[in-house]
C-alpha positions in Angstrom: 105.3 75.7 109.7 102.3 73.0 110.5 100.8 75.4 112.6 100.4 78.8 113.4 101.3 77.9 117.2 105.0 76.5 116.2 107.5 78.7 117.3 109.1 81.0 114.5 113.3 80.1 114.8 115.7 83.5 114.9 116.9 82.1 111.7 113.3 82.0 109.9 113.2 85.5 111.4 116.3 86.5 109.8 115.6 85.3 106.6 112.6 87.6 105.6 113.9 90.0 103.8 110.2 91.2 101.6 106.7 92.3 103.5 103.8 92.9 101.3 100.7 93.6 103.3 99.1 96.3 101.5 95.2 97.0 102.5 95.1 94.5 105.4 93.4 97.3 107.9 96.7 96.8 109.6 96.6 99.0 113.1 100.2 98.2 114.5 103.4 97.1 113.0 104.6 96.1 116.7 107.0 92.8 116.4 108.0 93.9 113.1 111.4 95.0 114.9 112.2 91.4 115.0 112.8 91.2 111.3 115.9 92.6 111.0 117.1 92.1 107.3 113.3 93.4 105.5 114.9 95.3 102.7 111.4 96.0 101.2 108.3 97.0 103.1 104.8 97.6 101.4 102.1 98.6 103.9 100.1 100.5 101.8 96.1 101.3 102.7 96.3 100.1 106.5 95.3 102.1 109.5 98.6 103.0 110.9 99.4 106.0 112.8 102.4 104.7 115.3 105.6 103.6 112.6 108.3 103.4 115.8 108.7 99.7 115.6 110.2 100.5 111.9 113.3 102.1 113.5 115.1 98.7 113.9 115.0 98.0 110.2 118.6 99.1 109.6 118.3 97.5 106.2 115.0 99.0 104.9 115.8 100.0 101.2 112.0 100.5 99.9 109.4 101.6 102.3 106.0 102.5 101.0 103.0 103.6 103.9 100.9 105.4 101.6 97.3 105.5 102.5 97.8 105.6 106.1 97.4 108.3 108.8 101.1 108.8 109.9 102.3 112.5 110.9 105.4 111.8 112.9 108.7 110.9 110.7 111.1 110.6 113.3 110.8 106.6 113.6 112.3 106.5 110.0 115.3 109.1 110.6 117.9 106.4 111.5 117.2 104.0 108.1 120.4 105.0 106.2 119.9 102.7 103.5 116.8 103.7 102.3 116.6 104.9 99.0 113.0 105.1 98.3 109.7 106.1 100.5 106.3 106.7 99.8 104.4 108.4 102.3 101.4 109.7 99.9 97.9 110.1 101.3 99.0 110.5 105.2 97.8 113.9 106.0 101.5 115.0 106.6 102.2 118.5 106.8 105.7 118.4 108.7 108.0 116.5 106.6 111.5 118.2 108.9 112.4 114.3 109.6 113.7 113.8 106.6 116.4 116.0 106.8 118.4 112.8 108.4 117.8 110.7 105.3 120.1 112.5 102.2 120.6 109.0 100.7 116.9 109.1 99.8 116.5 108.7 95.8 112.8 108.8 94.8 110.5 110.2 97.8 106.6 110.0 97.4 104.7 112.8 99.1 101.7 113.6 97.0 97.9 114.3 98.3 99.3 115.5 101.9 99.3 118.9 103.6 102.6 120.5 102.8 103.3 123.8 102.3 107.1 124.2 103.3 109.5 121.9 101.4 112.3 123.7 102.6 114.1 120.6 103.7 114.7 118.9 100.3 117.1 120.9 99.3 119.3 118.7 101.9 118.0 115.9 99.6 120.4 116.2 96.7 120.4 112.7 95.3 116.9 112.7 94.5 116.3 111.2 91.2 112.1 111.1 91.3 110.3 113.3 93.8 106.2 113.4 93.6 104.7 117.0 95.4 101.5 116.8 93.7 98.5 117.9 95.4 99.9 119.9 98.2 99.5 123.2 99.4 103.0 124.6 97.5 103.6 127.8 96.2 107.5 128.5 96.7 109.3 125.7 95.1 113.1 127.2 95.6 114.2 124.7 97.6 114.2 122.4 94.6 116.3 124.4 92.5 119.9 122.6 93.7 118.0 119.1 93.4 120.4 118.6 90.0 120.2 114.8 89.5 115.7 115.1 89.6 114.8 113.4 86.5 111.4 113.0 87.3 109.2 115.9 89.1 105.5 115.4 89.5 104.0 119.6 91.1 100.6 119.3 89.9 97.6 120.6 91.9 99.7 123.3 94.2 99.8 126.9 94.3 103.1 127.3 92.3 103.0 130.6 90.3 106.8 130.9 89.6 108.9 128.5 87.9 112.1 130.2 87.9 113.7 127.7 90.7 113.8 124.8 88.0 115.5 126.2 85.3 118.7 124.7 86.4 117.5 120.9 86.3 118.8 120.2 82.9 118.3 116.2 83.7 114.9 116.8 83.7 112.9 114.0 81.6 109.1 114.2 83.3 107.8 117.4 85.1 104.4 117.5 85.7 102.6 120.9 86.9 99.2 121.3 85.6 96.1 122.5 87.7 98.0 125.2 89.7 95.5 127.5 91.9 97.3 130.6 92.3 96.1 132.9 94.7 96.0 136.2 95.4 95.1 138.2 99.1 91.0 139.0 99.5 90.5 142.5 98.9 87.3 144.8 99.0 85.3 144.4 96.0 86.3 147.8 93.3 84.4 147.9 90.1 87.5 148.8 88.5 90.2 146.5 89.7 92.5 144.7 87.4 94.5 142.4 89.0 98.1 141.9 87.3 98.9 138.4 85.8 102.6 137.5 87.6 102.8 133.7 86.4 106.0 133.2 85.6 107.8 130.8 83.3 111.3 129.0 84.2 112.7 131.9 82.0 111.5 134.6 84.3 108.8 135.4 81.6 105.2 136.1 82.2 102.7 132.7 81.2 100.0 133.6 78.9 96.3 133.4 80.7 
């Protein structure tokens, strides 16, 4: 186009298949719904809260929305071609909306506020999963994700690793910096707190 005021034709809109607009101070994605053939969308480091317009991007395969302020994931539930989704650093506490995306192969949810990951048991095609720096203690929902090759669980509250025993395809497993919490109790001078941190085989981990 010779000028920013020139009209854009439908054919030109349909020809756009990738958008990279990281760290661009974007507050709204209104209008993006008119780009139905976008397959890759990178909007990391913006100021997005509402992503409803993304619901029309039925051809999206890669969606990266790190470092925004997104809490509601319902808008992406019908993106059936989505293979890779990244939502790190958003302050998300509820991921139940992901139940509609069983085709996901890679999912990045690090640096959020997750405690309940039950819904992840439905995402059986995952080969890469990042959950580092959340508030997770129960990883039993991961026990059936047998296609996992890369699993990142550092900086959580995990004390029992037995749920990972059946994940035979794991190549990378990161588990450092677990904060294992006990319920608060009144001070007792002779109190002994037993070690309850368990390895994959159920044996206690030596402090």
